[in-house]
N, C-alpha and C positions, 0 to 999 in steps of 0.2 A: 504492498499498501504506501502509495505518497502522500507527503504533503505539500501544502504551501513556501516558498521562501518566507523564512522571516531570520530576523535580527533581534539578539539580544536588546531588552529597554530597561529602564529606572524606574521607567512612568507606567502607572497604572492603564489599564485600557484605556480608551475614550469611547466613547455612547458615537457611533458618524452623524447624528444630528446634531450633536451639540459641538463638533467639529466645523460644522455645514453653517451655523448660527453665527459662528464666531468669525469666520472668513467672510461672510455677507456682512458683519454690520463692520467692519474695514471700510476705510476710505480708499479710491483709488492709486494714490501713494504709498499706502502704507502696504497696500496688497504686492504693489512691484518688489517691496523689502521682505515679504512676506519667508521665500526659499531660504532666502541668508540668514536669516533669523531664526532659522529651525536646526542651521546644524549647529552643533553642541551643544543644545538642550538636554539630550537626554543624558552625556556625559556631567552637567553641572548638577544634576536632580540628586538633591540630599532627602532621606525618608527623615520621618517627623512620629510625632506622638499617634496614638489610634490610627496608624495607617498612613496619615497624610506626608504628601510628598512636595517640596518644595524647590524652586530654580529662582536665582537670584542674575538678575540684569543690572549690574551696577549697585551702586548706591539705594538708588531712588526705588530700584522694581523688583519685587519679590510674587513671582507666580506659586499659587499652591492650590493645588488638586488632593480633595478631600474625596477617597471613593465610596461607594455606599454598602451595603452590606454581601451587594454581588460582586466587590473588587475591583469594579468600573466606575466610572465618573458617568452616572448618568444623565445631570440635570445642569443645566448652566451655570445654578447659583455652587455646585461645588468647584468651581474655577475660578478663584479671584485674584486680582494682581492690586498692591499696592499705590501704583503711580495714578496720578491724574485723569489720564484716557479710559481708566477702566469703565465697564469691563470692555469699552470699542477699541482696544489696546491691541496694537502687535504682540508685547508681548506673551499674554495669554491667548492670543491663536497661533503664536510660535509654539508655546510650551503644548498646547493641543494638539497641534500639528505632526507635533516628536511625538506624541505618544504611539503604543499600536492599536490598530481600531477594535472595540470590542464587538463581537456576535449578538447580533437579538438577543439571543438566549441568556445572553449576560444581563444583559437588562429586564429584561421579560421574568426572571426566575422562575421558569417553568417545572411543573411536576417532575421528580424526578425520573421516571418513566422517560419522561419527554425530551430528555438529555438527550441529542444523538452521538452515536458514536460520531468522533471527524470526519465530517463525508456522506455519514448516511441520514438519509431521512431531508430535513427540510432543504439541507442544505447554508443552514445558517454558519453552521463549524468549519472550520478549512476545507478545502480539497482545491487540488490542482487541476481545476478545468472545472466540468461541467455536467450536468442533468444528460439524458438523450433527448434528442430532436426530430421531429418528424421532415418539414421539407425546408429546402431553402428557402431563408429569411428574406422579409423585403422591409422597404420603409414603409414610415405610416402611408398607408390609403394607396398603394403599389404592390403589384404582384411581382413577382420574379421568377424565374424558369425551375422547374422544381427540382430538389436535389438532395438523396439523404442528407445526414449531418450526425455524425455522431457526435457525442458526447465524454467525456472524461472521468476518470475515475476517481474514486475519493479513499479517505484513507481507511473505515472499518469496511468489511465487506456486509454487503446485503444478506439475510436470510434469506431471500429466494432466489427460484432459479428456473430455468424452461422445466423444469419437474413438478409441475403444478403446485406452485408455491400458495399460499393465502391469502387473498385477495386480489384474485385475478378473479377472471370473468365480466361479466355484464354490470356494468354498474346504471346510478339515477344519468339520465339522460344531462349532457354537459349545460350548464347554465349559460346563458348571453352576456357578454362581458358588460357591465355598466359604461354608461357616460365619464364618468369620474376614472376609472379601472382605464380607460384607452386614451383620455386626456394624459393622464399621468406615464401610462405608456409612452406616448410619443413625447412625450417631454425628458424623457430618459434615456428615448433614442436619440434628440436633437444633442443632449450631455454626449452622449458617447460616441455621435458622429464628431463632434467637437475636438473630443479626447484621442479619436483616432487619427485623425486628420493635423492636428497638434504634436502625434507621435510623444515617448519618449523624451527625448529631449526638450520639449516644452510644455511637457501635461506634470506642472510643479502642482504647489498647492492648492493654488485656484482651480486652477482645473477639475483638481481632483475633491475638491472641493464645491464643486459645480456638480458632480455625479451623485454625491451623498446627498446632497441636498433632495436634488430628481429621485435619486433612490430611495429618500424618507418619505415623500410623498406617495412613492410606489408602494412602500410599505403599510402606508394608512389608508391607500385606497384596496388594498387585500391581494397586494401583488409579490408575494416571499420569494419566490424563485428568482425574478426579475431585482431584489433587492440582492440575494444570497450572488446572484451573479456582478453587479456592482462592486460590490464586498470584494470579487478572486480580482476584477481588473485594478481597483486602489490597490489593495496589496501589491498584487505584480508593479503596477507603474511604481513603489515607493522601492519597491526592493531591486528594479530595475535601474534608480535614479541614485539608490544606493550603493549598488554595484553589489550585492550582496551575493555571498557563494554559493547560494540554496537557488539563486534567481535561472531560468531559462526562460527564453524567448519564445523558445514552441509553446510555453505552457500560455504566456502572458496571450501571443495570438488565439490560442484556442478560446480561450477567458472572450478577448475582445468579440472572436466570432458569435460566442454563446448568447453573449448579452444585446449584440445588434438582433441576431437570429431571433433569441426571445422577445424584445422589444417591438423589432417587426412584425411576429405575428401578432401580440398583442394589440398592436395600436391601431392592426387592419382588423380586428373585430375576429380574426379566423383561426386563433389560437383556442384549444381545449384545455381542459382542468389539468394538464400535466403541467402545461405552461405559467401556469396562474402557480402554482405550489398549494405549499399547506404550512403554515407556522408551526405546527406541531402534528407529531405523529399519532393518529389514531388508533388506539388499541380496540377492536373488536372482541367479544367473546368466542372463544376456540374448539369449546367441550372439551370432552376429554382426550388427551393425547398420549403417543406412544413415542417416545424421541430416543433417537442411540448416538452417540460424540461420535464425530470424525476426527478434529482437531482444533488444537487453538492457534489463536493469531493474534499476535502484539498487535497494538493502536499506539502511533504515535500521530500528536497533531499539532502544527505549526503556533496555534497558540494555547501550548502548556497541556493539553492533554495528554493521558498516558491510559491506557488499561488492557482487556482483554477481550475477543470476542472467539466463544467457544462454538465452532458450526456442527448442529445436527440436522439429522435425519430422520424423517419418519417412515413406515413400513412402507407407505406408499410413493415415496421418493420425495415426497412433499422435504427442501428446507425450510429449517428455520433455526435461528441463534438464539444465544445470552448473550447479553454486553454486562462489562462493568468499566467505564469511563468517566475518570473525574480530572479533575487536576492534578498535575505531576511531573509527566514529562517522564523518562526514559525510567529513570528510577520505581513511577506507579506502573512500567509496562511489567517491566521485570516481576515486582511484586505481587502485582494482580493476575498471575499464570498460575498461583496456588492458594489464592482468595477463595473464600468461600461462596457460594453460589447463594444469591440472594433471591430464591424463588420458592415461595409455598413451604419453606421450611426445611427445605430437602438439606441431608446434613451429606451435603459434599463440595468440593472444593473445584476448582475449573478443571485442575490435572484430574481429579478423579471425573469427571461429567467427561470429559473428552474418552477417556476410556471407558466410558459407563453409562447408564440411561437413564431416563425419567417416565414415570407412569405420573400425565397432570390432570387434574381433575379442575372445572374451572377456569380453564387458561384463559389467557391474552393474549391476543396477537394483532403485531401492526400488520398493515398491507406488505413489508416488505419481508417479513417471518420473523420478528423480533419479538420474543416472547417477553410479558409484561408479570410485576410482579405483584400486582395490585393485591388488595385483600379478596379473601376467596379462593386464591390463587390456592392449590395443595397440589403439593407433589411428592413421590417416593421415589426410593434410588433404583433403576434395574441393572442387571448384569450386563457388559457392554456385549459389542456385537462385535467382532474382527473385520477387516476389510477382504476377507473371506469369503464371509457368510451375507445372506443380504439382510439389510437393505444395500448395504455401502459395496457390494459385489460389484453391483449393475453399475456404480460410476466408472468401473476398469472394462466395459466390455465395448462401449464406442472406441471408433480411432478416434481421436483428438482432432483432424482436421474436420469431421463430421460434429463436434462436440462445437469447436470454434464457430464454423457457419452459421451453427442456430445461436451459438450469443451475438455475432454480430447481425446476423437478422431479427431478434429480436432488442437489440441496442434501440432504435430509435422509441420502442412503447415502453422500454425500462421506465420505472420509477425514478425522479429526479433523484441525481448523486448516486445511484445505484451502481456497484461494482458487477463487471460478468459474473457470473455462478462457476463455481469451483467446477473440475474436471481432472477427472483420475486418469493416469495411461503407464501403460510398464513401457520402459525404456532402459538402453544399456548406456553405462557410461564410455565417453570418448577417451575425454582431457578435459585438464583447462585452457580458459579461454581467458584471460585477465584474471578478472575477477568470479567473472561467468563459468557454467559448468555445461560442455556441450555432451550432450547427449542424442541416442539415435531411438524412436520409439519400435520395438520391438513388430513390425509388421513388415511386409514387400513394399519394396519400394517409397520405406518412411523418410522423411526430410532430417535434417539435421534439427535439433531442436537447442534454442539456448535458457539453460536455466539462470535466471536470475534473482539474489537475491530481495527477497519480499520485506525485507527491512537491512541497509547497509550500516544499518548505526551499529559503532563500536562498540556498543553497551548490548547488543542479543546477539545472539549466536550463529544468526543463518550464514554470514559469510565464512565463518570458520568453519561450519558441518559443510557447506557448499568443497570447501577447500580438500576437507579430509576425505570426501567419497570421489572428487578427482584425483584424486592417488590411486586409485583402482579403477583403472580401466578395463572393460569389458564386464566388470557389475552389473548384474543385473536387479531393477528396481521399482518399488510400484511408487507412483509421485503425486499425490493430490496437492493441485493451487488452483494460481490466479489464471487463466491467459494476459496478456498485457495487449491488447489490441490495439496500443498505438506505435508496436514494432514488428517485424518479420518474425514470425516462428520463437516466441518468446514465451516463456511458460514463468509464475513468480511461483515457487513452491512452498508450500505451508509446511506438509509433511513427505514422510517417505517411511515406507516400509519392506520387506522382504515380497520378492516374489514368489507365490509357491510352486513347489516342485524343482526348484531352481538350485542347484549346488551353491554355482558362485553366487552369491547373494545375501545380503544385510543378516546378520544373528543378533536380534535384540533382547532384552530380557524379555522373562514371559509373561512379568507385570505390566509393560509396554503393552501388551495387544497385541502386538504384530505392528506398530507403528512409531515413529519418534517426528515430532511436534518442532522442525525445524528453527521456531524463534524463542523456545525451550527446552530443549531438550539437549544435550550435546553430546555427540559421538564420540566415541575411545575408539582406542584400536583391537579391546575386545569383542567389536560390535562389529566386527569384517572379518570375511572369511579367511583362510591362509591361502599363502602361495598364489600364484597368479592367474591372468586366465588372457587367450588370445584375442589385443587391440582391435577395435573394430574400427572402420575404414571412417578419418576424420576428414576425406575431403565434401568439404561444403556443397550444395548444388548452388546455382544462383539467389542472391539476395534482391528477390523481383522488385522491393520497397527500395535501398540504395541504390540498384541500378536503371532504375528510373530515371527519365529525362524528368519528372516531376520537380526536382530539385530548386530546378529553375521558379518555377512558380511559388514553394516554398520560400523562394530567400527574395523576389519580389514582396511578398505580404508581409514577411519578416521584417523587411526592410522600412516599410510603411509603419507597421508598428513601431520600430524603433527612432525611426528622423522623422514617421509625419507624411504627409500628403508632398512635400517639396521636394522629400527623398524619392521619393518613389516617379519623380517627374525627371527628377536627375539623370536615375539610374536608365530611366528608357529613353533619356537623348544620347547617350554613350553609344549606345548602337540600336539599329532601326529593328522594331519590334520583330516584321517577317523573319529578318536574321537570327535574333537574339532566340526567338521560339520555332525557331526550324526544324530541330530535334524533336520539340513534341509532337510535331505534325507528321514526322516520320516514325513515330512510334507509336501512331493512332489517336494522339493523347490532343485530337482537333480543337475539342470544348476547350479541355483547358488553354493550350494558346490561344485560343480567339477570346478567352475573358482574360488572361494575364495582359492581352493586348487591346482590350478595351480597358482594363483598369489603371496602363497606364499612359491613355490618350484620355481619360478621365482625370486623373492629377495634374496631366497638365496643362488642361483645358479652364482657363483663367483668364473669360471674356471680360474687356475695359471698355468705358467709354470713351470718347474723343478726350477726356479732361485725367484720362488713366485710373478712372475710378473702376472698383471690381462691379458688373452688374450681375454680377451672382455670387455674392459671397458665402451661402447656404453648403456646407459640405455634404449634403444628402444625398448628391448623385455620387459623388466619392463612397460615402459610406457604403451605396449601396451595390458600386460595381467591386470592391474589396470583400464584401459579402459573397458575392455571386462566387468568384474566385476561389474563397478560401472554402467555402462550403464542396463545391465542385472537387476542391483539391482533397479535402474531409474524406467525401464518399470515392475519391480512387484508391484515394492509398487504403481505405475499408479494404476494399474489393483487392488492392496489391496482398495486404494482410491476410487472408483469407487463403490466397491464394499459394502461398508461403510457407503453409503447414500443409499442404495437399503436393508441394512439388517434389518430387521424388527422384531417387537416383537414376529413374528410367529419364529422365528431365521431361516428360511431360507430366501435366495437368491431370 
């Protein structure tokens, strides 16, 4: 699972609307000085009594932040300054702008069951990307060419999957958006288009505040998904401007695509309930359930959450999970793996549940398969089921390529922020590739797969376990993990186990019930068979994603995110569009070439009157062209990712 880039801060989180209001009250002269004033504020922060934090500006100005019970500054009165211009002063706005953004959950203080594992549910907690989307976005009131747009992942995996998860099926007819919702979405579209046209280099605190102000309006109008998408963009802009080590331009590009798509569909009135989003995860009665543990997965969040998600499977194949995610970071993620399960009084910890089972009466279940711990829920421990028995054995019967194709097909209809469902496969170890592990699925003409640590954090054993496995070429394994749908033939493993009947395979302790959780269990030398096996062929097939000329479109889009509209126009002037995108046409990506050419032309289209004034200063046309090219690229890359899982040694799909 991934997380948004973040930097450590001595300042408490600040509600987005508090920051937006502070910037709005500044004069035009002070706004020009805001970015410079923000620098160094966090380093000068000093803790005081009762959780207060103070930042001094010279001898006459002292800004004090007084967080509320949630630990976040959620009201304007909780941020004060001693200067004469307060509260409309530069000092106060600078300190608020230097503080990390609080998630809506920090302000609302929801019921514990509604606090999502970061990246799951409402999208209020962080994640690196966005939820699923359906068609190519359009600007308010306009339609563009339809194309599927994938979403992105988040940190704690959802409990639902393609195997008949709860909450699926026909629901109530979608309600029409209100006038207020459409207006709020249109305002957020305009703010996002302005930020995209400005680019990272020009999208400072003032541009970010405009986004946050529009996002707060969207939240009040009942559009939490649009607000969550905006927070991802603003956090990405901050990380990029601060040159944070965890920042990836591709993540910010995806966040802009999700925000423009969501707001465009909402403003046009064509969006369904999925794009509206939900503030809290709704738990519905689930009756009596029998669930069996599959594995544990650590959870780490950019906003300081840590914990564990234990994945469960019912006899009918439905996916469920139990989460324990709270503030605490890596230490909390490590300790939560053996913490008690807060569900119906069951005398189990997460380690025991991952290798055991539960009989639950009066269950409450969210749409993404998360089990609630409300009053009336009763749970009794059951004997665990090994991966060789049903229902777990069915996870390893299906070829990985078929399972990934199904995940990609379901991505558009997945709940907001949902991670791809887990899949199982039997593989043979090939060897190491840097920090990754190369394996080949045990079937005819199987492609070479790359196993990448689900959490590369040094305090978790994912990377070390993969390194130990890589030292045994020819080892046969059963792997349970989550496919990385943004990379070619890449799986992020959560647990491994021995292959039934194989000699050269893992030899795990009996109490581990035939699997090792890579994020918690540490593989030792005694867990591997003695001797060596014949090393399989390490010849990699073609990387259809890396070898495709689509990188030209990706580079153009990321150039626009980094440098804004002007950078795209300048890049287009260096070479004739027909020449620059000729490789795309030769490879059959004609639509991608046409959309990239149209984007470059729109970026350079700045009509002026006889006095040199812009006759069309609106960035809407540029944002529409960028979104069309970005959405098409995402759909094309999704098809190539599916192909990478099916490309065998024979060189055919």
